[in-house]
N, C-alpha and C positions, 0 to 999 in steps of 0.2 A: 504493500500500500504506500502510495506516495504521500509525502508530508505536504498538506495544503498550506501555502504561504501566500500573503497578499501579492507578492511580486511575480508569482509563477505564471508563465504563459506557455501553453502547449505550442510546439513548432507548428506553423501554419500548414506546411506541406503535409505533415503527418496527419493533422486533423482532417485535412481535405481527403486524404486517402482513406481514412476511416469511414467518412461519410459516403464516399463514392463506392467503396467496397460494400457497405451495408445496403446500398441501393442497386447494386449490380451494374454500376456504370464504369468500373475500372476496365480499361482496355489499352492495348498498345496500338498506336496509330499505324496505318499501312505505310511501309517504307521507312519506319523509324529505325535508326541504327542502334546497335547495342550500347553505344556510348557516345557522349558528346565530347568535343575537343576542349570545351571550356569547363573549368572547375566551378562548382557552385559556391557563391559567397555565403556568408553567414545568413541563416534564415531570417526573413522579415519577422519582426515582433511588433504587435500593436502598441505596446507600451513604450517602445523606443522612439526617441526623437531623431529624425534624419534631416540633414541639411543638403543643399544642392551639391551633387557629385557623389553622395554616399551610394554604395551599392549593396543590395540585399537580394537573396534568392527567394523565389516564391513560385509554387506550382510548376517546378521543373524549368524555370527560366531565371536568369539574372535580370535585375532591374536597377536603373539609375535614377535617383531622386533629382528633380529639377529645381526644387526649392524646399524650404522647411516643411516637414509633414510629420504627423503623428496619428496613428490609428487608421490611416487610409490604406486599405489593402491594395497592393500593386495590381493594376489592370481593372480595378473596380469602377473606374470612371474614365470616360474617353478624354476628359479634360483635367485629369488628375495630375498629381505631382510626378508620377512614375513613367519612365520610358523603358520598354523592353529591350534588353541586349541580346535576346535569343536564348535558345536552349542551353542548359548546362548539366553537368554531372553525367550519370549513366543510367540508362533505363533498366540495366540488368543488375540487380543488387549483388553486392559482394557477399560471398558466403560468410556466415557467422563462424568464427573460429571455434572449433570444438576444444573445450578445455582438456588439458592433460589429466589423466586419472591421478588421484591423490595417493592411491595405494594399489598394490596388486590385489587381484581377486582373492578372497579369503576362503572360497569354497569351490571345489570342482563340481561340474555338472553331475547330476545324479543319473542321467541317462543320455545315450547318444541321441543327437537330433534325428528326427524322422524324415525331415525334408518336407513335411506337410506344414501348411500355414497354421499358426496358432488359432485355436477355436475362438469364436466370439463368446462373450460372457453368456451364460445360460439363463441368467435371471435379469429381469428388469429392475431398475432402482425401486426401492420401496417407497410407498406414498409419503412417509414422513421425512424422506430425504429432501424433497421439494427443490425449489430453485429460488434465487433472489428475485425481488420485484424488478430489479434492473441490473444489467451486467456492466453498466458504465462505471469505470474506475472512480469517477468523480461523484458517484452517488452518495458517498460518505458525506459530502458537503451539501447535498440537496436539502432544502428546507422541508421539514415534515409537512406532508399534505400537498406539496406541489407535484403535479403530474409530470413524470418524465416523458419526453418525446421518444417514441419507440424507434430503435435503430440508430439513435444519435448519441454520441458521447458528449453531451452538453458539458462545457467546462465550468461546472458550479464552483469549483475550488478557486476560480479567479476572483470571486466576489464573496463567497461564504467560507466559514471555517468548518472544522470537522464536526461541530455541533449543529450545523445548518444556520448559524447566525451570520448576518451580514458583517463584513469587515469594514469598520467605520474609521474615518480620519479624525484628526484634531483631538485625539484623546476621548472621543465620544463613546459612550456605551449605548446611547439611543440616538435616533436620527433627528437632525434639525434640517428640515426641508423648506425652502422658500421659493415662492413664485417671483420671478424676475420678468417684468412686463416690458413690451417693446415700445410703448408709447410715451414714457416719461423722459423725453429727450430735451426738455427745456424750451419747448415751443411756447410762444407768447410770453416769454420771460417767467414761466412757471418753474418751480423747483424741479431739477432733473435728477434722475437716478440711473447711473450707468453701471456696467459690470465692474468698473473700478471702485464703486461705492459698496459693493457687496462685502460683508465681513467674512471673507473666504476662510479665515483661520478659526471660525467659530461654528461652521456649518458642515453638513455632510452631503447635501444634494441641492441642486438648483433646477427648478422647472421653468423652462422658457415659455412665456405666454404671448402669443399663441401661433401655432401652425393650424392649418385647416385642411379639409377635404376639398380638393380642387374639382373643377367641372369634369375632369377626366378620371375622377375617383382616385387620384394620386395625392399624397401628402404634399403640401405646398406652403411656402411663405412668400409667394409672389417673387421668387428669386429671379424670374425672367424680366421683371419690371425694373427699369432704371430708377435708382434712388430708394429702393425698398430698404427699410431699416435693418432687416436681418442680415443681408449679404452685400448691400451696395450703398453704404452711407458712411459719412465721417462727421465728426463733431469737434468743435474747438476744444483743445485741451485733452482730447481722448486719443491716446496714441494707439495706432494700429500696428499689428505685426506684419511687416512688409513681405515676409516669406510666404504668406498665405495668398491664394488666388482670389480671395473675396475680402470685403471689408465688413462694416456694420457690426451689429451685436454678436454675430457668430464669430467674427474675427477676435473680438475682445474676450468672449467667453473661452475660446480655444487658448488664447494667450494666457489668461489668468489660471485656467485649468492646468496648463503645463507647469505653472509656477506653484501650484497647490495640489500635488499628487494625492489621489484618494478622493477628492471631491468629485462627485458625479454630476454631469450636466445632461439634462433630459428635456427634449422638446415636448410640450403639452399640446395635444391636438383637440380643438373644439372650443370648449367654454360656452358661456351663456349665449354670446352673440354669434359664434361660428359653429354651433352644432348642426343647424339645419341650413347653413349657407356660408358665405365668406365675404370678406371685404376685398375688393379688387384693388389694383394698383393706384386708383384715384381716390380710394377711401370710401367707395360706394358699396353698400351691402347688396350682394347678389343672392337671391333666394333660390338656391340650386337643389336643396334637399339634403345635402351633406350626409351625415351619418344615417339619417332616416332612409334615404334612397340607396346609398352605397351598400348597406347591409341587406338589401332585398335579395341579392343573388350571390352565390359563391364566386362567380366571375368578378363581380365588383369588389368583394372582400379580398380575393387573391390579388387583384390589381393594386388595391390600397396597401396590402401587407408587403408585397414585393417592393413597392415604392418606399415604404418605411425602411426596409433593409438598405436600399440604395442611399436613402437620405442619411441614415445613421452613419453609414460608412463614409459618405462624402464629407460630412462635417465633423466626424470624430466624436459623435455623441455616445452615451452609455446605455441608451435604451429609448423607450417611448412611453409617454403618459397619455392615457385616453380620458379626456374630459367630455364625455357624451352626456348632455344634460337635456332630456333624460330618456333612457330606454324603458319607460314605465307604461303600464296599460291604463293608468288613471287619466280620465278625460281632462283636457286643458291643463296638462302639466308641462312645464318648460316654457320656453320663450314664445309669446303669442305670435311673433313673426314667423314661427315655424308651424303653426297649427294647420296650414294648408297641406303640409306633408305628414305631420305626426298624428293628427286626429284619425285619419282614415286607416292608419296602420297600427293602431294601438295593440291589437291582439298578436302582432307578429314581431314587435320591436325587441322584446327580450330574447326571443329565439335567435334573431339576427345578431344581437349583442354577444350571445354565447358563441355563435359561429365565428364572429369577428375575433374575439379574444383567443379562442382555440387556434385559429389560423395564425394569428400573430405570434402566439407562444411557439408553435411548431416552426415557423419560418425564422424566428429569431434564434431558436436553438440550433437549427441547421447552420445559419450564418455564424453563430458563435463558435460552433465546432470548426468551421472552416477558417475563421479568423483567429482562433486561439484565445478568445475572450468572451466573457458572459455578457449578454444584453438583458437589461431589466425591462419588464413589462409591468406597469403600474396603472392605477386608475384613481380618479376622484369620484367619490360616491356621495349621494345625498345622505342626510342623517335624519330626515323627517320620516316618521312611521307611516305617514300617508303616502309619500312617494314610494317607500320601500315595499308597501303592501302590493303595489302594482309591478314590482320587480321580482315576483314569484319567489322561489327559493333561489338564493344568489349563486347560481351554478357556474359562475366564472371564477370563483376564488381559487380553484385548483390550478389556474393558469397564471395567477398573479404573484409577483414578488411581494407586494404589499398593497394595501388599500389606504388612501388618504381620505379621512372623513371630512366632508364639508360641513363641520359642526358649527356653522355660522349661518346667517340669513335665516334663522329660525323664527324670527319675527320681523315684520317690516310693514311698510305702508300699503302692501297689497290687500290688507284688511285693516279694520279699525282697532284691533286688540293690541294694546301697548305692552310689549314685553322685551326681554333682552335679546340682543343680536345673537349672543353665543353663550347661553347658560350651560354650565357643566352638569348640573343636577336639576332634577325636578323639585319644585317647592310645594307641590300639592295645590297650587292656586294659579296655574298658568291660565291667563284670561281666555285665550283662544280655545284651549282644551275644555275649560269649564263651560264656555258658551256652547260648545258642540256636544256636551254630554259625555265626553270621553272618560272622565274620572268615574262617572256612574256606571258606564258600560264595561269598564276594564278594571274593576276592583281598585280604583285609585291610582293606577299606573299611568304616568304621563310620558309621552314619546317625543317631546321636542327638547332634547338636551343631549349633550355629548356622551354622557355615561350610558344612556339607553342605546344609542347608536353603537358604541363600542361593544356593548354586550350582545347586540344583534350580530355583529361580525364575529365576536368571540365564540359564538355557537358553531361557527364553521371553520375557523382557522385559529392558529395560536396567536396569543396576544402580541407577540413580537412582529407580526405582519400587519398590525393595525396602527395607524398614526392618527392622533387626535388633531383635528384642524382648529386653528385659531385665526381670528381676524384682526388685522392691524388697521381697522377702519370701524366706523360707526354706522348705525341706522337709527332713525328717530322720527318723532311726530311733533306736531304743534297743536295748540288749543286742546290739550289733553284734559279729559274730564275724569276726576276721581283718581283712585290708586294711591299708593304710598309714594309721595314725591313723584307722582306720575306712573310709577311702575304698577302694572296690573290694571290701569285705567282703560279708557276708550278714547279714540280720536276719530270720530266719524267725519268724512269729508263734508264740507259745507254745501249748502244748496247751490247748484250751478257749477260746482267743481267738475272738471272733466277727468274722470277716472281713466287710468291707462288701460289699454287692451288687456284682456285676460282676467280682469277682476269683476266682470259681470256688473259693473256699475256700483260695486259695493266696497270700494277701496277706503283706506284710511287717509288722514290728512297728514302727509309727510312733511317734515320740516324743510324749509327752503331758505333762500337768501344766504346770509352769513353762516347759517346752520347747515349748509348743504354744499360745502366747498367742492367736493369731488362728484358733482352732479352729472347725470346723463341728460341728453336732450331727446325730444320727440322728433318725428320726421320733419316737423316745421321749424326745428331749432329751438323750441321753447324748453326751459328748464323743467325737469321731472323732479318734484319734491320727494325726497327720500331720507334726508338727514344723513347723507353719506359724507364722511370726513376722515382724513388721516388722523391718527391719534395725536400727533403733534399740534394739530389745529385745535383739538378739544382742550388740550392743556393750556394753550394760549387764551382760549375763551374763558377758561376757569380763572386765569390771571387777569382777565379784563384787557387782554392785548389783541388787537385786530390782526396783526401780522403784516409784514411789508409785502407779502405775496398775494393778499386778498384781491386787490384790483386786477391782477393778471388772470384770475378765475372768473371775473365778471360778476362778483357778488358785492353787496354793500360793504362799506368800510366803517360802519359804526356798529356799536354793540348796545342793545337794549337790555336792561336788567342785568342780573348776575347769575353765574353758573356754579352750582354746588354739587360736588362729587359724592356719590353714595356707593356702598358695596353691600351685597347681601351675602351673609356668611353661609347660608344654606345652598343657594344656587350658584354662588360665585359670580353672579351677574354684577357688572360695574356700570354705572350710568351717571349722567349729569342732568340736573333739573334746574330750569330757569322759571322761577315762580311768576315773574312779570309777564312772560310770553307763553307760559305753560308749555314750554318746550322740553322734550325728553330725548336725550341722545345716549345710546348705549354702545359702549366699546370697551376694550380691555387695555389697561395699563399694566405696569409691573405687578400690581397686587393680584389681579386676576390671572395673569400669565404665570406668576409664581405658583398660585394654587393649582393651576392646570398642569404645570410641570411636575409638581409633587404627586398629583394624581397619576400621571404617566409612569413615574417611577414606582409608586406603590402598587399599581395594577399590572405591572409587567408589560405595558404597551411598548411598541417599537420606537415611538418618538412623537414628534410634533411637526405639523405642516402649517406653513404661514401663507395666508393671502393678505397682503403682498409685502415684500421687503420695504417698499417706499413709504409705508405707513409707520414704521418704527421711528422712535424719537430720540433726540438729544437736545441739550440746552446750549444755546449760543450766547455766551456771556457778552460778547461785543455787540450783538444785535439786540440783546435783551428780550429774546423770544425763543420758543422751541422751534426746532426744524427737524429735518430728516436726520436720523442717527441710528444707533444700534443697541440702545439700552435693553430692549426686551430680548433680542437675540443673545446679547451677552449674558443675561440672566438665564436663558434656556441652557446655554452652554455650561454655565457654572453648575447647574443642577443635573444636567444629563451626562456630563463628563464624570461626575462622581457617583453615578447610579450603578447598580449591579447589572449584569447582562440581562437582556430582555427574555421573556418567556419564549422558549423555542419548541415546545411540544404542544400538539393539539389537546392531548389529554392531561388533566391535572394529576397530581401524585396520588389522589385518592381513587383513581381508576387505572390500575396497572393494565397495560395493554399486552396481549399475548404476542410472542415472537413468531408464531406460525399464523399464516393468513389463508383464508379461502378466497378464491377468485370470484367475488360477488360484487356486482355493481348496483347502484341505486339511481333511478331516474324519476324526476318529479314532473308529472304531466297533468294536463287538463285543468289548469287553474281558471277560475272565473276572472273576467276582466276586473281591474283594480277596484272600481267603485261598487262592484257587485260581489267582491271577494270576501263576504261575511257569512258564515265563518270561512276561514281559509281551508279549503277542502280539496286538495289535489289527489289524484290517483298516483300513488307512489309504487313504482315497479322495481321489484327485487329480482335480479337476473343472476342465475348460477352459471358461470362460465367454466366451472370445473368439470372433471370427467366423472364425478360421482354425485348421485342425488343427495341433496340436503333433506333429511327425512322429516315426515310429519312428527310433530311433538318437539322438534328442536326449538330453541328460544332465540329470538333476535332481539337484542337490547341495544339501545343507542342513547345518545345525549343530544339535547337541543337547548338553545340559548334561553336565558332568563329574560330576554326581551319579550317573551310570551308569558302567560299566566301559569303554565304548568298544569294544564288540564287536558292534555291530548287524549283523544279516543278515536275510534274508527267506526265506519258504517259497513265493514266487511265481515264482521263476526269473528275476527281474529283475536279479540280480547285485548286490544291495545290499551295500555294503561300507563299513567305516570307513576313510577314506583318511588321516586324521591323528588321533592321540589327543592331546587336550589335557592329559591326566593319566594316569599309569600307576602301578601299585603301590598301597600303602596310603595313607591320608590322615592319618597321624599329623602333627599340627601344621598341617593344612589341605591342601585341594586346590590344585594349582599352576596350573591353567588354567581357563578358563571353558567352552570348547567342544571337543567332538569334531566332526570333519568326516566326512560320509558322502555317498554318491552312488549312483544306479542309472541304468540305461539304459531309456528308454521302449521298450516292447516293440513287436513287429510289430502294425500297426494304429494305432499312435500314440495320442494323446489327442484324439479328434475334437472339433471345435467343438460345444459344448453337451453333450459327453459326458465320460466319466471312465474312469479305470483304478483298480484296487484292488491295492495292494501289501500282502501279508500279512507284516508285519514282526515282528521279535522283538528284545527287548533284556532286560536283567537287572534293574537297580535302577531305581527310578522316575525319569522325566524329566517336565518340565512340558509340553513339546511341542517341535516343531521351530522353528528360527528361521533368518533370513537365507537364504531359499531362492533359488537361482539356477537358471534354466533356460537351457541352452546349446544353440543351434541354429545350425548352419553356422559355428561359431566365434564367434558373437555371444552375449554374456551378457545375460540379462534378469532383473530382480527380479520379484516377484509381488505381487499385491494381497493375498495371504494375510497378508503381514507388516504390512499397513497402514502402509506407509512414508510419510515426509514428502517433499514436493518432487519426486515422480516424475511421469512422463508415462505414462499407460496406453496401450499400442499393441497392434496385431495384427501377427502375423508376416506378412512379405511372402508373397504367393501362391507356391506351389511350393517352399517352404522344405524343406530336408532331403532325404536321398537317396531316401526313399520318397514324398516329396511329401505325406505325411499322408493315408493311405488311408481314415481314418475308421473302421477296424475292421470293415468289412462286405464289402469287395471283394477281399480277399486282396492279396498283394504284387504290385507292378507286373510282376515277371518271372514270376509264376505258379509259382514253385518249390514253394510249399506244396501245390499241387495234385498234385505228383508224390510226396508222402509216402506211405508204406505205409498200408494200411487198419488201423483200430483193431481189436485182437484182445481179446476178453473174457478176463479173468483175467491179462492181461499187466500188469506193473508199469511205469509210465512215470515218468520223472523230469522235473524242470523243463526246459522248452524243447523237449521231445520233440514232433515233428510227426507228425500222423496225418490220414487222411481218414476220414470217417464220415457216413453219411446224406446224402451229396451235398455235404458241406461240409469245409473244412480247419480243423484245430484245432491249437493249441499248448498243451502242458501248462504250468500255472503252477508246480506243485510235484509231488512224488511222489503218484501216484494210480493206482488200478485202476478208477475209476469210468468209466461210459460218458459220452462227451462230451455227447451230446444230453440226457442225464438229469441231468448234474451240471456245468452251465456254470460253477459256482463254481470248479472245479479246472481248467477249460479256457478258453482264449481263442478265440472264434469268428473265424476268419480269412476267412470268406466262402464263397461257393458254389464248387464244383468240378465 
């Protein structure tokens, strides 16, 4: 076993050969000579910096660099830094030297050789010998629960250690991820934020916002448009790396990344404004369909994924971040500008999202094996229980390195209910939830807070692959009625106010003017009131300082009343209240950020994600005001650099997982559309891919997140029940456990080899999916390949396991008792597990039904002929 180290890179040519051999594509070209006249230079390595004139070998050729380059594979771009010098080395491998024996043989042969070949072994391997879940040598570094791409030696150890934890820079034990936006370039004399302003020595990852899905279904930053900020722009005082063939933000990000090894730079695709369209080179939004239409076909997905690989290689990025807002089946979710595309496709969006992430994972893994480095696949996810209800079971987590929770924008002027932008915990009195009857319906559990969202994902993946999102900006209201210093009050829009699209004319009265510095505009150029401000502006308002930047944003330069800061110790919500204008502005300073960093440490989460860097603050003594700084990032670093390593296993210590696994998969099917998904009642399919039946009477137990109430049951007659609740009661101040435990008994007929059973389950609040599945047969526990566990051996059950021996579902029970059941009678109501005979076969009801067995197999299990 090789020792995984941060600097290790697999030789590219060797990685390519592995992939090609696995796909059957290795061949010697016609006319190729046995050897080339030129010796191969040292193999190209993605981590090495090459300058003009340097030579490296790659894919059987020598290449010369034309200029400074790092991470660009030779030949990957027609306009790249590398020029081929022709074939090198030899196509016929030198024989491996046979070592000399260390000693003379100690024993003479016991018989003369017969001249016959040695016989093949007379026995097959026993079932309990099994095989590993992956033969990739780097599987030791694969994160628990991440699905390996079949036939590919993905270089996990490039990024992960032998415990499956990401190797982080700058002394960090947890991630500090920040979004760097393309548009804060000092236009109109507004404060700028460039790559040079990023606190590179305090962070782990940078997400560039934003790339988009182009009209050809390829990832784009308008790089073909002159003057685009990503690849063709310069700014006074911002030094470019002259060795790169492009300028702009990508040049500066590459330059500073080279100076700060270990910090990963990842482009984010989509976002609110560019999920269903894109901004062209003139800054005009084109409603093209974006993610909504690209994911309709596998051809569109393949085009996009292939372009992502090319894009990453061309600009030396470390992966891709998908900000698809939102692939949910809830009506009128996401940007109203996208409704023409999203509304008609609600029932198909999440299936397309799964196909997209699966394809990206596979193509990134293949590219990573070829390039000798690992490419990350991440996503930004909503945190609202309403949106997640329409995202089914979150069946993409197996393809992700981590998920960034957008645990902000939880309240805002899209309705009149005044609450925090980014509460960490529920307080039991969220005004929006209370008005909607949520507390009454769900035993007091509130789902508009970061803790609930973290537990939603914890039910499907280890805590270390979950990052808590924090906002370095505010949202707010004016003319607030009631509440505690406005918090929990109402701010209905006044008569005659024009509500934004998508609010059904029932919006709130968002703060405007000097209380809305970072405001958006409508298609007519008018300000959209939302109380959106960088945190440094809020601190100036608190000090009664207008700020010398205010006029550049086109807002008033006078302050009415005074702003008083408040902090709620339960929810960790921080806000400012202006009694004179009855204005409420909610945003996080170091007090709230510190509490959230402590939560990340204590709960084992992977880190924190920031929207966006430019909202952080520092005090300018000379100017007498707050401005852009790094106070909150510095605080995050100080807390997360001293933390223990994050949680790296899906199961907690109180549920030891077996080291032998059955090849069992689980699929979640037939969800109702989001607004009708009450209760949540999919048909969950358990498929046995092994060579031996899983017999009737076996127990399937699993865990699911405490984001739900812990009252799971079924309509199948399998007796699904929650055996242990990880949390009960309300979630004021946070949920107290990670998992509920549930189980059911495999019904008559078992789960045949190559076959499946369907359990029609139901639960209440959204869960991401099941985890830590154990199948128990004859008192022996087995894990399953469904969980994509590390370090397990995949086995088949011994023949004859179980009391029924695994009948396979077609021959009836061994004792024939089902054939003695009464005949089915039309019009009779049968409940789950009721047995009948009909049309020469035995049947068992899965749930309450009056349907004829032969005509409605969905409600009946066929037990075989009688």
